C-alpha positions as CSV (number, residue, x, y, z in Angstrom):
1,X,-51.2,-17.1,65.3
2,X,-49.7,-20.4,64.6
3,X,-46.8,-19.2,62.7
4,X,-45.1,-17.5,65.9
5,X,-44.4,-20.8,67.5
6,X,-42.5,-22.1,64.1
7,X,-41.1,-18.9,63.5
8,X,-39.5,-18.7,67.3
9,X,-38.4,-22.7,66.8
10,X,-36.8,-21.7,63.6
11,X,-34.8,-18.4,65.3
12,X,-33.9,-20.6,68.3
13,X,-32.4,-23.3,65.8
14,X,-30.6,-20.5,63.7
15,X,-29.0,-19.2,67.0
16,X,-27.7,-23.0,68.0
17,X,-26.1,-23.2,64.5
18,X,-24.5,-20.1,65.0
19,X,-23.2,-20.6,68.4
20,X,-22.2,-24.0,67.4
21,X,-20.1,-22.9,64.5
22,X,-18.5,-20.7,66.7
23,X,-17.7,-23.0,69.4
24,X,-16.3,-25.3,66.7
25,X,-14.1,-22.8,65.0
26,X,-12.7,-22.2,68.7
27,X,-11.8,-26.0,68.9
28,X,-9.7,-26.1,66.0
29,X,-7.7,-22.9,66.4
30,X,-4.6,-22.8,64.2
31,X,-1.8,-23.8,66.8
32,X,1.2,-24.6,64.8
33,X,3.8,-22.0,64.8
34,X,5.9,-20.9,62.3
35,X,8.8,-22.1,63.8
36,X,7.4,-25.5,64.0
37,X,6.3,-25.4,60.4
38,X,10.0,-24.5,59.3
39,X,10.9,-27.7,61.5
40,X,8.5,-30.1,59.6
41,X,10.0,-28.8,56.5
42,X,13.7,-29.3,57.6
43,X,12.8,-32.8,58.6
44,X,11.1,-33.8,55.4
45,X,12.2,-36.5,53.0
46,X,13.3,-34.0,50.3
47,X,15.6,-32.2,53.0
48,X,16.9,-35.5,54.1
49,X,17.5,-36.5,50.5
50,X,19.4,-32.9,49.8
51,X,21.4,-33.4,53.2
52,X,22.3,-37.3,52.2
53,X,24.2,-35.4,49.2
54,X,26.4,-33.2,51.4
55,X,24.1,-30.1,50.9
56,X,21.5,-28.4,52.8
57,X,18.0,-26.5,52.7
58,X,17.2,-23.1,53.0
59,X,13.8,-21.9,53.2
60,X,12.1,-18.7,52.8
61,X,8.3,-17.7,53.8
62,X,6.1,-16.7,50.9
63,X,3.2,-14.3,51.1
64,X,0.6,-13.3,48.5
65,X,-3.0,-12.6,48.3
66,X,-3.4,-15.3,46.1
67,X,-2.2,-17.9,48.9
68,X,-4.6,-19.5,51.3
69,X,-2.1,-17.8,54.3
70,X,-5.2,-18.5,57.1
71,X,-4.6,-22.0,56.9
72,X,-1.2,-22.3,55.4
73,X,2.6,-21.3,56.0
74,X,3.9,-21.3,52.3
75,X,7.7,-21.7,51.8
76,X,10.2,-21.5,48.9
77,X,12.6,-24.3,49.8
78,X,16.1,-24.2,47.8
79,X,19.4,-25.8,48.0
80,X,21.7,-23.3,50.0
81,X,24.9,-25.3,49.7
82,X,25.0,-25.8,45.8
83,X,28.2,-25.4,44.5
84,X,27.6,-25.5,41.0
85,X,25.8,-22.1,40.1
86,X,24.4,-23.5,36.5
87,X,20.6,-23.7,37.0
88,X,17.9,-22.9,39.6
89,X,18.4,-23.8,43.3
90,X,14.6,-24.3,43.8
91,X,13.9,-27.5,45.3
92,X,10.2,-26.6,45.1
93,X,7.6,-24.7,46.8
94,X,5.7,-26.2,50.2
95,X,2.8,-25.6,52.5
96,X,2.6,-26.6,56.1
97,X,-1.1,-26.3,57.7
98,X,-1.3,-24.3,60.6
99,X,-3.7,-26.9,62.0
100,X,-2.2,-30.2,61.4
101,X,1.5,-29.8,60.5
102,X,0.7,-31.6,57.4
103,X,3.4,-30.6,54.7
104,X,2.2,-30.2,51.1
105,X,4.1,-30.0,48.0
106,X,2.4,-26.9,46.0
107,X,3.3,-27.8,42.6
108,X,1.9,-31.3,43.0
109,X,-0.9,-30.9,45.5
110,X,0.6,-34.2,47.3
111,X,0.9,-34.6,50.9
112,X,4.3,-35.2,51.9
113,X,5.4,-38.2,54.2
114,X,7.9,-40.5,55.3
115,X,11.3,-40.4,57.3
116,X,11.5,-38.4,60.5
117,X,8.6,-36.2,59.6
118,X,5.8,-38.3,60.9
119,X,7.4,-38.7,64.3
120,X,8.1,-34.8,64.6
121,X,4.1,-34.3,63.4
122,X,3.0,-36.8,66.0
123,X,4.8,-34.9,68.9
124,X,3.6,-31.6,67.4
125,X,0.0,-32.9,67.3
126,X,-0.1,-34.6,70.9
127,X,1.5,-31.7,72.3
128,X,-1.2,-29.3,70.4
129,X,-4.2,-31.7,71.2
130,X,-4.4,-32.0,67.4
131,X,-6.4,-35.5,67.1
132,X,-7.2,-37.7,63.9
133,X,-10.5,-35.9,63.4
134,X,-9.0,-32.6,63.0
135,X,-6.1,-34.0,60.7
136,X,-8.9,-35.7,58.5
137,X,-11.0,-32.3,58.3
138,X,-7.8,-30.7,57.1
139,X,-6.3,-33.0,54.9
140,X,-9.6,-32.9,53.0
141,X,-8.7,-29.4,51.9
142,X,-5.0,-28.9,50.3
143,X,-3.5,-25.6,49.8
């Protein structure tokens, strides 16, 4: 008979954990829109560098069952003003976090930073109520 109180306690704790997980998931909804993701790509340092050379970038949303599309938008970034037709127009593949607006270089798994990008990310994070704890949580899981 002593097992019944322990069983009730364990069941109660399990329910609290499950409810806590659902509440936590609700607090961290993916809030960065596709349009906002494209903006952070367009203001990234690589895009600024391409524009300094008199060219510009284009982006194409990528989809694949092998990509973590629950957490990221994936883009093929290319030079859309290139006059020389020899070689590839590909600049790279980038992922934007739907939770933080972080930009990742998919090929190197490196976080992209610098220039105007940080300012735009700060505006988006403030607008969407994304605090530093959310940023740290999602930066620990690159695409």
